[in-house]
N, CA, C and O atoms as CSV, one atom per row, in Angstrom:
chain,resi,resn,atom,element,x,y,z
A,1,MET,N,N,89.999,91.877,96.599
A,1,MET,CA,C,91.103,91.567,97.483
A,1,MET,C,C,92.329,91.163,96.664
A,1,MET,O,O,93.460,91.459,97.049
A,2,ARG,N,N,92.110,90.498,95.554
A,2,ARG,CA,C,93.252,90.138,94.699
A,2,ARG,C,C,93.945,91.381,94.157
A,2,ARG,O,O,95.173,91.442,94.098
A,3,LEU,N,N,93.152,92.366,93.763
A,3,LEU,CA,C,93.737,93.617,93.264
A,3,LEU,C,C,94.562,94.298,94.347
A,3,LEU,O,O,95.603,94.888,94.058
A,4,GLN,N,N,94.103,94.219,95.588
A,4,GLN,CA,C,94.863,94.807,96.687
A,4,GLN,C,C,96.177,94.056,96.903
A,4,GLN,O,O,97.198,94.677,97.198
A,5,HIS,N,N,96.164,92.748,96.763
A,5,HIS,CA,C,97.416,91.988,96.885
A,5,HIS,C,C,98.408,92.439,95.809
A,5,HIS,O,O,99.591,92.636,96.088
A,6,GLU,N,N,97.918,92.598,94.592
A,6,GLU,CA,C,98.778,93.045,93.492
A,6,GLU,C,C,99.303,94.457,93.754
A,6,GLU,O,O,100.490,94.730,93.574
A,7,ALA,N,N,98.415,95.344,94.177
A,7,ALA,CA,C,98.831,96.714,94.477
A,7,ALA,C,C,99.842,96.729,95.620
A,7,ALA,O,O,100.804,97.496,95.588
A,8,GLY,N,N,99.632,95.892,96.620
A,8,GLY,CA,C,100.559,95.816,97.750
A,8,GLY,C,C,101.948,95.385,97.323
A,8,GLY,O,O,102.945,95.908,97.821
A,9,ARG,N,N,102.021,94.431,96.401
A,9,ARG,CA,C,103.331,93.992,95.898
A,9,ARG,C,C,104.040,95.121,95.153
A,9,ARG,O,O,105.249,95.301,95.295
A,10,LYS,N,N,103.280,95.884,94.355
A,10,LYS,CA,C,103.878,96.997,93.609
A,10,LYS,C,C,104.371,98.095,94.559
A,10,LYS,O,O,105.470,98.624,94.391
A,11,ILE,N,N,103.562,98.425,95.541
A,11,ILE,CA,C,103.963,99.453,96.502
A,11,ILE,C,C,105.185,98.978,97.293
A,11,ILE,O,O,106.114,99.752,97.525
A,12,THR,N,N,105.184,97.730,97.699
A,12,THR,CA,C,106.322,97.187,98.445
A,12,THR,C,C,107.601,97.290,97.619
A,12,THR,O,O,108.649,97.664,98.146
A,13,ALA,N,N,107.525,96.965,96.345
A,13,ALA,CA,C,108.704,97.061,95.476
A,13,ALA,C,C,109.204,98.497,95.403
A,13,ALA,O,O,110.412,98.731,95.423
A,14,LYS,N,N,108.295,99.459,95.318
A,14,LYS,CA,C,108.702,100.874,95.304
A,14,LYS,C,C,109.378,101.268,96.610
A,14,LYS,O,O,110.401,101.953,96.607
A,15,ILE,N,N,108.802,100.831,97.721
A,15,ILE,CA,C,109.339,101.194,99.033
A,15,ILE,C,C,110.742,100.617,99.214
A,15,ILE,O,O,111.638,101.304,99.703
A,16,VAL,N,N,110.931,99.374,98.827
A,16,VAL,CA,C,112.220,98.703,99.010
A,16,VAL,C,C,113.323,99.416,98.226
A,16,VAL,O,O,114.471,99.451,98.670
A,17,THR,N,N,112.991,99.976,97.081
A,17,THR,CA,C,114.012,100.621,96.259
A,17,THR,C,C,114.095,102.128,96.470
A,17,THR,O,O,114.902,102.790,95.819
A,18,ALA,N,N,113.288,102.680,97.355
A,18,ALA,CA,C,113.292,104.134,97.592
A,18,ALA,C,C,114.608,104.582,98.207
A,18,ALA,O,O,115.263,103.823,98.921
A,19,ASN,N,N,114.983,105.809,97.927
A,19,ASN,CA,C,116.253,106.344,98.417
A,19,ASN,C,C,116.126,107.276,99.608
A,19,ASN,O,O,117.098,107.479,100.335
A,20,HIS,N,N,114.959,107.841,99.823
A,20,HIS,CA,C,114.806,108.729,100.978
A,20,HIS,C,C,113.371,108.712,101.470
A,20,HIS,O,O,112.443,108.350,100.747
A,21,GLU,N,N,113.220,109.114,102.718
A,21,GLU,CA,C,111.938,109.016,103.408
A,21,GLU,C,C,110.816,109.735,102.673
A,21,GLU,O,O,109.705,109.213,102.583
A,22,ALA,N,N,111.088,110.913,102.152
A,22,ALA,CA,C,110.032,111.690,101.494
A,22,ALA,C,C,109.438,110.943,100.303
A,22,ALA,O,O,108.247,111.069,100.019
A,23,SER,N,N,110.263,110.169,99.611
A,23,SER,CA,C,109.771,109.471,98.419
A,23,SER,C,C,108.839,108.310,98.761
A,23,SER,O,O,108.098,107.840,97.898
A,24,ILE,N,N,108.870,107.847,100.004
A,24,ILE,CA,C,108.009,106.712,100.342
A,24,ILE,C,C,106.864,107.081,101.277
A,24,ILE,O,O,106.006,106.244,101.556
A,25,ARG,N,N,106.834,108.313,101.765
A,25,ARG,CA,C,105.820,108.715,102.747
A,25,ARG,C,C,104.403,108.446,102.251
A,25,ARG,O,O,103.607,107.825,102.954
A,26,ASP,N,N,104.086,108.909,101.044
A,26,ASP,CA,C,102.737,108.705,100.515
A,26,ASP,C,C,102.450,107.232,100.238
A,26,ASP,O,O,101.344,106.748,100.476
A,27,ASP,N,N,103.473,106.521,99.727
A,27,ASP,CA,C,103.279,105.089,99.480
A,27,ASP,C,C,103.012,104.334,100.772
A,27,ASP,O,O,102.137,103.469,100.819
A,28,LEU,N,N,103.765,104.657,101.827
A,28,LEU,CA,C,103.547,103.986,103.119
A,28,LEU,C,C,102.169,104.309,103.683
A,28,LEU,O,O,101.483,103.428,104.201
A,29,ALA,N,N,101.767,105.563,103.583
A,29,ALA,CA,C,100.448,105.951,104.101
A,29,ALA,C,C,99.340,105.238,103.338
A,29,ALA,O,O,98.388,104.740,103.939
A,30,GLY,N,N,99.465,105.188,102.017
A,30,GLY,CA,C,98.459,104.502,101.212
A,30,GLY,C,C,98.433,103.013,101.480
A,30,GLY,O,O,97.367,102.403,101.561
A,31,TYR,N,N,99.615,102.432,101.617
A,31,TYR,CA,C,99.714,101.009,101.899
A,31,TYR,C,C,99.076,100.691,103.249
A,31,TYR,O,O,98.310,99.735,103.370
A,32,ALA,N,N,99.392,101.490,104.253
A,32,ALA,CA,C,98.821,101.260,105.590
A,32,ALA,C,C,97.306,101.381,105.564
A,32,ALA,O,O,96.611,100.563,106.167
A,33,ARG,N,N,96.782,102.391,104.872
A,33,ARG,CA,C,95.331,102.580,104.777
A,33,ARG,C,C,94.684,101.377,104.086
A,33,ARG,O,O,93.669,100.855,104.547
A,34,MET,N,N,95.286,100.951,102.978
A,34,MET,CA,C,94.743,99.812,102.232
A,34,MET,C,C,94.790,98.542,103.076
A,34,MET,O,O,93.818,97.787,103.112
A,35,MET,N,N,95.912,98.299,103.756
A,35,MET,CA,C,96.063,97.060,104.512
A,35,MET,C,C,95.166,97.017,105.743
A,35,MET,O,O,94.713,95.942,106.133
A,36,ARG,N,N,94.900,98.169,106.363
A,36,ARG,CA,C,93.949,98.165,107.492
A,36,ARG,C,C,92.582,97.691,107.023
A,36,ARG,O,O,91.951,96.859,107.675
A,37,ALA,N,N,92.123,98.222,105.890
A,37,ALA,CA,C,90.817,97.819,105.353
A,37,ALA,C,C,90.854,96.367,104.892
A,37,ALA,O,O,89.905,95.615,105.118
A,38,HIS,N,N,91.940,95.977,104.252
A,38,HIS,CA,C,92.083,94.609,103.750
A,38,HIS,C,C,92.068,93.593,104.896
A,38,HIS,O,O,91.338,92.603,104.850
A,39,ALA,N,N,92.875,93.849,105.914
A,39,ALA,CA,C,92.941,92.936,107.063
A,39,ALA,C,C,91.607,92.885,107.799
A,39,ALA,O,O,91.194,91.823,108.265
A,40,ALA,N,N,90.939,94.017,107.903
A,40,ALA,CA,C,89.626,94.034,108.560
A,40,ALA,C,C,88.633,93.165,107.805
A,40,ALA,O,O,87.844,92.449,108.421
A,41,ARG,N,N,88.661,93.219,106.474
A,41,ARG,CA,C,87.751,92.396,105.670
A,41,ARG,C,C,88.092,90.921,105.832
A,41,ARG,O,O,87.198,90.084,105.954
A,42,GLU,N,N,89.385,90.601,105.833
A,42,GLU,CA,C,89.780,89.209,106.044
A,42,GLU,C,C,89.301,88.709,107.405
A,42,GLU,O,O,88.763,87.608,107.520
A,43,ASP,N,N,89.505,89.536,108.437
A,43,ASP,CA,C,89.169,89.128,109.803
A,43,ASP,C,C,87.676,89.030,110.058
A,43,ASP,O,O,87.238,88.199,110.854
A,44,THR,N,N,86.877,89.876,109.386
A,44,THR,CA,C,85.446,89.918,109.683
A,44,THR,C,C,84.577,89.179,108.671
A,44,THR,O,O,83.442,88.818,108.982
A,45,VAL,N,N,85.091,88.950,107.465
A,45,VAL,CA,C,84.286,88.302,106.427
A,45,VAL,C,C,84.947,87.015,105.924
A,45,VAL,O,O,84.372,85.933,106.041
A,46,LEU,N,N,86.137,87.134,105.373
A,46,LEU,CA,C,86.765,86.009,104.700
A,46,LEU,C,C,87.081,84.843,105.633
A,46,LEU,O,O,86.621,83.725,105.398
A,47,PHE,N,N,87.856,85.087,106.683
A,47,PHE,CA,C,88.266,83.993,107.561
A,47,PHE,C,C,87.097,83.389,108.344
A,47,PHE,O,O,87.045,82.167,108.490
A,48,PRO,N,N,86.156,84.194,108.853
A,48,PRO,CA,C,84.993,83.556,109.500
A,48,PRO,C,C,84.204,82.668,108.533
A,48,PRO,O,O,83.730,81.601,108.921
A,49,ALA,N,N,84.062,83.104,107.273
A,49,ALA,CA,C,83.349,82.275,106.289
A,49,ALA,C,C,84.122,80.991,106.022
A,49,ALA,O,O,83.532,79.915,105.934
A,50,LEU,N,N,85.437,81.102,105.895
A,50,LEU,CA,C,86.267,79.915,105.676
A,50,LEU,C,C,86.113,78.928,106.828
A,50,LEU,O,O,86.015,77.721,106.605
A,51,HIS,N,N,86.093,79.435,108.051
A,51,HIS,CA,C,85.951,78.562,109.226
A,51,HIS,C,C,84.559,77.934,109.301
A,51,HIS,O,O,84.405,76.827,109.818
A,52,ARG,N,N,83.546,78.636,108.788
A,52,ARG,CA,C,82.190,78.072,108.789
A,52,ARG,C,C,82.039,76.933,107.792
A,52,ARG,O,O,81.299,75.981,108.040
A,53,ILE,N,N,82.741,77.027,106.659
A,53,ILE,CA,C,82.521,76.044,105.600
A,53,ILE,C,C,83.603,74.966,105.530
A,53,ILE,O,O,83.511,74.053,104.709
A,54,THR,N,N,84.628,75.062,106.382
A,54,THR,CA,C,85.738,74.125,106.322
A,54,THR,C,C,85.890,73.408,107.658
A,54,THR,O,O,85.901,74.039,108.715
A,55,ALA,N,N,86.005,72.110,107.600
A,55,ALA,CA,C,86.161,71.304,108.813
A,55,ALA,C,C,87.503,71.625,109.486
A,55,ALA,O,O,88.486,71.915,108.804
A,56,PRO,N,N,87.542,71.574,110.820
A,56,PRO,CA,C,88.791,71.858,111.539
A,56,PRO,C,C,89.966,71.020,111.053
A,56,PRO,O,O,91.080,71.530,110.933
A,57,LYS,N,N,89.734,69.749,110.776
A,57,LYS,CA,C,90.812,68.876,110.294
A,57,LYS,C,C,91.366,69.388,108.965
A,57,LYS,O,O,92.576,69.366,108.744
A,58,GLU,N,N,90.482,69.845,108.086
A,58,GLU,CA,C,90.913,70.372,106.790
A,58,GLU,C,C,91.658,71.697,106.947
A,58,GLU,O,O,92.611,71.961,106.213
A,59,LEU,N,N,91.234,72.529,107.896
A,59,LEU,CA,C,91.951,73.782,108.157
A,59,LEU,C,C,93.371,73.504,108.640
A,59,LEU,O,O,94.311,74.184,108.230
A,60,ARG,N,N,93.528,72.516,109.502
A,60,ARG,CA,C,94.874,72.144,109.975
A,60,ARG,C,C,95.730,71.640,108.823
A,60,ARG,O,O,96.902,71.998,108.704
A,61,ARG,N,N,95.129,70.799,107.966
A,61,ARG,CA,C,95.854,70.282,106.809
A,61,ARG,C,C,96.273,71.430,105.889
A,61,ARG,O,O,97.411,71.470,105.420
A,62,LEU,N,N,95.369,72.346,105.637
A,62,LEU,CA,C,95.666,73.499,104.793
A,62,LEU,C,C,96.800,74.331,105.396
A,62,LEU,O,O,97.681,74.795,104.673
A,63,GLY,N,N,96.781,74.518,106.703
A,63,GLY,CA,C,97.854,75.246,107.380
A,63,GLY,C,C,99.205,74.582,107.176
A,63,GLY,O,O,100.208,75.251,106.929
A,64,ARG,N,N,99.220,73.262,107.281
A,64,ARG,CA,C,100.480,72.525,107.062
A,64,ARG,C,C,100.947,72.654,105.617
A,64,ARG,O,O,102.136,72.844,105.362
A,65,VAL,N,N,100.012,72.553,104.665
A,65,VAL,CA,C,100.364,72.679,103.249
A,65,VAL,C,C,100.956,74.059,102.975
A,65,VAL,O,O,101.976,74.177,102.296
A,66,LEU,N,N,100.324,75.086,103.498
A,66,LEU,CA,C,100.821,76.450,103.277
A,66,LEU,C,C,102.180,76.660,103.938
A,66,LEU,O,O,103.054,77.302,103.356
A,67,ALA,N,N,102.368,76.130,105.140
A,67,ALA,CA,C,103.663,76.250,105.823
A,67,ALA,C,C,104.754,75.515,105.041
A,67,ALA,O,O,105.867,76.022,104.904
A,68,ASP,N,N,104.438,74.333,104.532
A,68,ASP,CA,C,105.408,73.579,103.727
A,68,ASP,C,C,105.758,74.337,102.450
A,68,ASP,O,O,106.921,74.390,102.051
A,69,ARG,N,N,104.769,74.908,101.829
A,69,ARG,CA,C,104.994,75.674,100.588
A,69,ARG,C,C,105.870,76.895,100.872
A,69,ARG,O,O,106.782,77.203,100.105
A,70,GLU,N,N,105.592,77.574,101.958
A,70,GLU,CA,C,106.391,78.740,102.336
A,70,GLU,C,C,107.846,78.342,102.560
A,70,GLU,O,O,108.755,79.020,102.082
A,71,ARG,N,N,108.071,77.244,103.285
A,71,ARG,CA,C,109.445,76.769,103.521
A,71,ARG,C,C,110.135,76.400,102.214
A,71,ARG,O,O,111.309,76.716,102.020
A,72,ALA,N,N,109.409,75.732,101.316
A,72,ALA,CA,C,109.997,75.334,100.033
A,72,ALA,C,C,110.372,76.554,99.185
A,72,ALA,O,O,111.413,76.568,98.529
A,73,LEU,N,N,109.520,77.565,99.207
A,73,LEU,CA,C,109.769,78.750,98.388
A,73,LEU,C,C,110.813,79.684,98.993
A,73,LEU,O,O,111.645,80.239,98.276
A,74,PHE,N,N,110.766,79.856,100.318
A,74,PHE,CA,C,111.549,80.917,100.948
A,74,PHE,C,C,112.569,80.439,101.967
A,74,PHE,O,O,113.389,81.234,102.427
A,75,GLY,N,N,112.542,79.165,102.331
A,75,GLY,CA,C,113.487,78.636,103.308
A,75,GLY,C,C,112.921,78.637,104.715
A,75,GLY,O,O,111.908,79.274,105.003
A,76,ASP,N,N,113.610,77.898,105.589
A,76,ASP,CA,C,113.145,77.744,106.967
A,76,ASP,C,C,113.156,79.049,107.750
A,76,ASP,O,O,112.359,79.231,108.669
A,77,ASP,N,N,114.051,79.950,107.392
A,77,ASP,CA,C,114.212,81.184,108.169
A,77,ASP,C,C,113.565,82.394,107.492
A,77,ASP,O,O,113.973,83.529,107.739
A,78,SER,N,N,112.567,82.163,106.647
A,78,SER,CA,C,111.994,83.249,105.849
A,78,SER,C,C,111.429,84.372,106.709
A,78,SER,O,O,111.614,85.546,106.385
A,79,HIS,N,N,110.748,84.037,107.793
A,79,HIS,CA,C,110.176,85.096,108.638
A,79,HIS,C,C,111.270,85.931,109.271
A,79,HIS,O,O,111.166,87.157,109.317
A,80,ALA,N,N,112.307,85.290,109.754
A,80,ALA,CA,C,113.413,86.019,110.378
A,80,ALA,C,C,114.105,86.923,109.359
A,80,ALA,O,O,114.443,88.065,109.673
A,81,ARG,N,N,114.319,86.419,108.141
A,81,ARG,CA,C,114.970,87.230,107.108
A,81,ARG,C,C,114.111,88.416,106.698
A,81,ARG,O,O,114.621,89.523,106.528
A,82,VAL,N,N,112.808,88.192,106.539
A,82,VAL,CA,C,111.911,89.281,106.167
A,82,VAL,C,C,111.856,90.314,107.290
A,82,VAL,O,O,111.929,91.516,107.032
A,83,ASN,N,N,111.728,89.857,108.520
A,83,ASN,CA,C,111.694,90.795,109.645
A,83,ASN,C,C,112.975,91.612,109.737
A,83,ASN,O,O,112.926,92.807,110.025
A,84,ALA,N,N,114.119,90.981,109.497
A,84,ALA,CA,C,115.395,91.699,109.530
A,84,ALA,C,C,115.457,92.722,108.397
A,84,ALA,O,O,115.955,93.832,108.585
A,85,ARG,N,N,114.959,92.352,107.240
A,85,ARG,CA,C,114.962,93.292,106.106
A,85,ARG,C,C,114.061,94.487,106.399
A,85,ARG,O,O,114.433,95.628,106.128
A,86,ILE,N,N,112.887,94.230,106.946
A,86,ILE,CA,C,111.971,95.312,107.300
A,86,ILE,C,C,112.602,96.217,108.351
A,86,ILE,O,O,112.515,97.441,108.254
A,87,ALA,N,N,113.234,95.619,109.351
A,87,ALA,CA,C,113.893,96.407,110.394
A,87,ALA,C,C,114.981,97.293,109.794
A,87,ALA,O,O,115.141,98.442,110.205
A,88,GLY,N,N,115.725,96.770,108.830
A,88,GLY,CA,C,116.761,97.559,108.171
A,88,GLY,C,C,116.188,98.733,107.402
A,88,GLY,O,O,116.738,99.833,107.441
A,89,ILE,N,N,115.087,98.505,106.706
A,89,ILE,CA,C,114.426,99.583,105.955
A,89,ILE,C,C,113.894,100.630,106.921
A,89,ILE,O,O,114.064,101.828,106.697
A,90,GLU,N,N,113.248,100.180,107.997
A,90,GLU,CA,C,112.730,101.118,108.996
A,90,GLU,C,C,113.855,101.955,109.585
A,90,GLU,O,O,113.713,103.168,109.742
A,91,GLU,N,N,114.958,101.321,109.907
A,91,GLU,CA,C,116.086,102.043,110.495
A,91,GLU,C,C,116.684,103.033,109.489
A,91,GLU,O,O,117.020,104.162,109.847
A,92,ARG,N,N,116.813,102.607,108.241
A,92,ARG,CA,C,117.377,103.466,107.197
A,92,ARG,C,C,116.611,104.772,107.060
A,92,ARG,O,O,117.204,105.820,106.806
A,93,PHE,N,N,115.303,104.713,107.227
A,93,PHE,CA,C,114.470,105.898,107.070
A,93,PHE,C,C,114.034,106.512,108.395
A,93,PHE,O,O,113.203,107.419,108.416
A,94,GLY,N,N,114.585,106.028,109.489
A,94,GLY,CA,C,114.221,106.581,110.793
A,94,GLY,C,C,112.822,106.208,111.240
A,94,GLY,O,O,112.248,106.872,112.102
A,95,LEU,N,N,112.267,105.150,110.661
A,95,LEU,CA,C,110.902,104.747,110.995
A,95,LEU,C,C,110.864,103.797,112.186
A,95,LEU,O,O,109.789,103.418,112.650
A,96,ASN,N,N,112.027,103.419,112.673
A,96,ASN,CA,C,112.095,102.523,113.817
A,96,ASN,C,C,111.905,103.272,115.129
A,96,ASN,O,O,111.757,102.647,116.179
A,97,ASP,N,N,111.907,104.577,115.086
A,97,ASP,CA,C,111.733,105.404,116.277
A,97,ASP,C,C,110.244,105.686,116.472
A,97,ASP,O,O,109.689,106.582,115.837
A,98,LEU,N,N,109.598,104.917,117.353
A,98,LEU,CA,C,108.158,105.083,117.582
A,98,LEU,C,C,107.831,106.474,118.127
A,98,LEU,O,O,106.703,106.946,117.987
A,99,GLY,N,N,108.799,107.119,118.736
A,99,GLY,CA,C,108.584,108.465,119.247
A,99,GLY,C,C,108.193,109.437,118.137
A,99,GLY,O,O,107.444,110.386,118.373
A,100,ARG,N,N,108.698,109.202,116.934
A,100,ARG,CA,C,108.357,110.066,115.799
A,100,ARG,C,C,106.907,109.861,115.346
A,100,ARG,O,O,106.324,110.734,114.704
A,101,ALA,N,N,106.345,108.735,115.675
A,101,ALA,CA,C,104.979,108.437,115.247
A,101,ALA,C,C,103.967,108.559,116.383
A,101,ALA,O,O,102.774,108.323,116.186
A,102,THR,N,N,104.440,108.924,117.560
A,102,THR,CA,C,103.557,109.022,118.706
A,102,THR,C,C,102.752,110.317,118.658
A,102,THR,O,O,103.305,111.399,118.459
A,103,VAL,N,N,101.457,110.193,118.840
A,103,VAL,CA,C,100.575,111.356,118.897
A,103,VAL,C,C,100.482,111.809,120.333
A,103,VAL,O,O,100.204,111.006,121.224
A,104,HIS,N,N,100.711,113.084,120.567
A,104,HIS,CA,C,100.643,113.641,121.912
A,104,HIS,C,C,99.415,114.536,122.011
A,104,HIS,O,O,99.437,115.668,121.529
A,105,PRO,N,N,98.335,114.040,122.633
A,105,PRO,CA,C,97.100,114.840,122.740
A,105,PRO,C,C,97.357,116.126,123.528
A,105,PRO,O,O,98.180,116.170,124.442
A,106,ARG,N,N,96.641,117.140,123.148
A,106,ARG,CA,C,96.787,118.439,123.836
A,106,ARG,C,C,95.584,118.739,124.672
A,106,ARG,O,O,95.528,119.785,125.320
């Protein structure tokens, strides 16, 4: 999972600096495939195990520590800024149009 985090950061850096849709198509597809598997493993193995071995009070404390760290590193509006940046990238490449990604069964 650590290797996937590292690979995800590298792919993200490539995507952010890409100049046209064709140059990022394969990177986006690979990233999406990797993240689906990664998130599934977190949801079905990692997080359930963490919840089994960690007291609820400690999980809440950990959540607060992580939220504080995120604010210290990225600021109070980090989620809004990241979402706006992603929206800009999607719009730049026409990826904000869900109609282009909709599958129409025949």
